[in-house]
C-alpha positions in Angstrom: 10.5 -9.0 25.1 11.1 -5.3 24.9 14.2 -3.7 26.3 14.9 -0.1 27.0 18.4 1.3 27.3 19.8 4.7 28.0 21.9 6.1 25.2 25.1 5.5 27.2 24.1 1.9 27.9 23.3 1.3 24.2 26.6 2.8 23.1 28.5 0.4 25.5 26.5 -2.7 24.5 25.8 -2.1 20.8 27.5 -5.3 19.5 25.5 -7.3 22.1 22.2 -5.6 21.1 22.9 -6.1 17.4 23.5 -9.9 18.0 20.3 -10.2 20.0 18.3 -8.4 17.4 19.7 -10.5 14.6 18.9 -13.7 16.5 15.2 -12.5 17.0 14.4 -10.2 14.1 11.0 -9.4 15.4 12.3 -7.7 18.5 12.5 -4.0 19.0 14.9 -2.4 21.5 14.4 1.2 22.7 16.9 3.9 23.4 16.0 6.8 25.6 17.9 9.9 26.6 17.0 13.1 28.5 18.2 15.1 25.5 15.8 13.3 23.1 12.1 14.3 22.8 11.1 10.7 22.2 12.7 7.2 22.4 14.4 5.7 19.5 13.6 2.2 18.3 16.3 -0.2 17.1 15.3 -3.3 15.1 16.4 -5.2 11.9 15.9 -4.1 8.4 13.9 -7.2 7.6 11.5 -6.3 10.5 11.0 -2.8 9.2 10.4 -4.1 5.6 7.9 -6.6 7.0 6.0 -3.8 8.9 6.1 -1.6 5.8 4.6 -4.4 3.7 1.7 -4.8 6.3 1.0 -1.0 6.1 1.0 -1.0 2.3 -1.4 -3.9 2.2 -3.7 -2.3 4.8 -3.7 1.0 2.9 -4.5 -0.8 -0.4 -7.4 -2.6 1.3 -8.7 0.7 2.8 -10.1 2.0 -0.5 -12.6 4.8 -0.2 -16.3 3.8 0.0 -18.5 5.1 -2.7 -22.2 4.8 -2.0 -23.8 6.5 -5.1 -25.0 3.9 -7.5 -23.4 1.0 -5.7 -26.5 -0.4 -3.9 -30.3 -0.3 -3.8 -31.7 0.6 -0.4 -35.1 -0.4 1.0 -36.0 1.9 3.9 -35.6 5.5 4.8 -32.5 7.7 4.6 -32.4 7.6 8.4 -32.3 3.8 8.4 -29.5 3.9 6.0 -27.6 6.5 8.0 -28.0 4.5 11.2 -26.8 1.3 9.5 -23.8 3.1 8.0 -22.7 4.6 11.3 -23.0 1.1 13.0 -21.0 -0.5 10.1 -18.3 2.2 10.4 -18.0 1.6 14.1 -17.7 -2.1 13.6 -15.1 -1.8 10.9 -13.1 0.6 13.0 -13.1 -1.8 15.9 -12.0 -4.7 13.6 -9.2 -2.5 12.1 -7.9 -1.5 15.6 -7.9 -5.2 16.6 -5.9 -6.1 13.5 -3.4 -3.3 14.2 -3.0 -4.5 17.8 -2.4 -8.1 16.6 0.4 -6.9 14.4 2.1 -5.1 17.3 2.1 -8.2 19.6 
């Protein structure tokens, strides 16, 4: 469950917010204020470290693809290009689905 507070509300309820977040470390509470260009997010250090670990693993897995010398192709260059475009599209969709699953 996400909660959004104004800056004044957050200041007045900070101990309560801190207890709630410590009881459910996966939660994120947002603080908005007219003077801020974007909302702030408040969560636990363990949740941030967990998210950083996920990003690090995803970045490690996303090594650059090198085609030259890595495969033998039967077919024309156009066939290969069409297959590569289809594969990139499929992989992008899988990556987006994985990212959405992490934010739920």
